[in-house]
N, C-alpha and C positions, 0 to 999 in steps of 0.2 A: 404429647405425641402418642402415648399409649392409647389414649381415648380416641384420637383420630384413626388410629389403626383398627381399633375395635369397631368404630363406626363404619369403616370401609368393609369390614367383615360382614356387616349387615346389609350391604348394597343389594344383594339378591333378594332379600326379604322385602326391602323397600320398593324395589322395582315391581314386585308382584302385587303390591297394594293398589287398591282403587285410588283415584285422585284425592278424594276427601280423606281417606284413611292415610294416605301418604303425607298430607299436610299435617295431620295430627302427629304422625310418627316423626316428621321433621321438627315439629315443636318440641317433642321429647328430647330429640338429639341436641337441639339448641340449649335445652336446660342442662344437658351434660356439659356442654361447652361453657355455659355461664358459671357453673360451679366447679370447673376443672381444677382451679387452684385449691379449693377446699378439699376436693377429692384426692389431690396429690399429698395432702397431709394425713390422709387415712393410711393405716398400716395394713391395707388389704393386698393380698397377693395377686388378685385377678382384677383387671381394669373394669370388668362389667359390674363389680360390686359398688364402687363409688358412682358409677354411671347410673345404676338403678336407684341408689339413694338420692342422687341429684334429681332424677325424674320424680321420685316420690315427694321430695321437698318442694319441687316446683308445683306439683299438683296440690299438695297440702296448702301452700301459700294461696293458690287460686281458690280453693275451697273456703279458706278463711275469709278471703276477700268477698266472695259471693255470699257467705253467711252474714257478714257485716252489712252488705247491701240489702239483703233480705230483711235483716233486723230493722234497718232504717226505713224500708218500705212499710213494715208492719207498724212502726211507731208513727210514721207520717200519714198513713192511710186513714187513721181514726175510724176503722171499721168499714170504710168504703170499698175496700178490696178484700175479698175472702182469701186468706192465706192460712194454710195449715199451721197450727201452733206447734205440733210435734213432728219432726222429721227424724226418722231413724237413721243413724250413721253407722259406721263400722264399729263393731264390738258392742252394739246395743246402746251406744251413747245417744242421748236425745239432744238435739241442737235446737 
């Protein structure tokens, strides 16, 4: 319930977004709802903190999925498709 209340507090922000941005924002809020039970186990005093962690987790999962797909493309292309070997990620990590 605290997450839904926090989401309601962001309604003005959401209404000001362009349509394509609103869709992305809604996807982030859906991630908050998806991980609400995990967030309730955190000992954070502010609802926004587990919400942000849920959003980050959702994005990290998607990044890992895309990285696996990219790796599969690199291995299956046998040099037919030019794909950069080194992609710089956060913190200087090379993927």
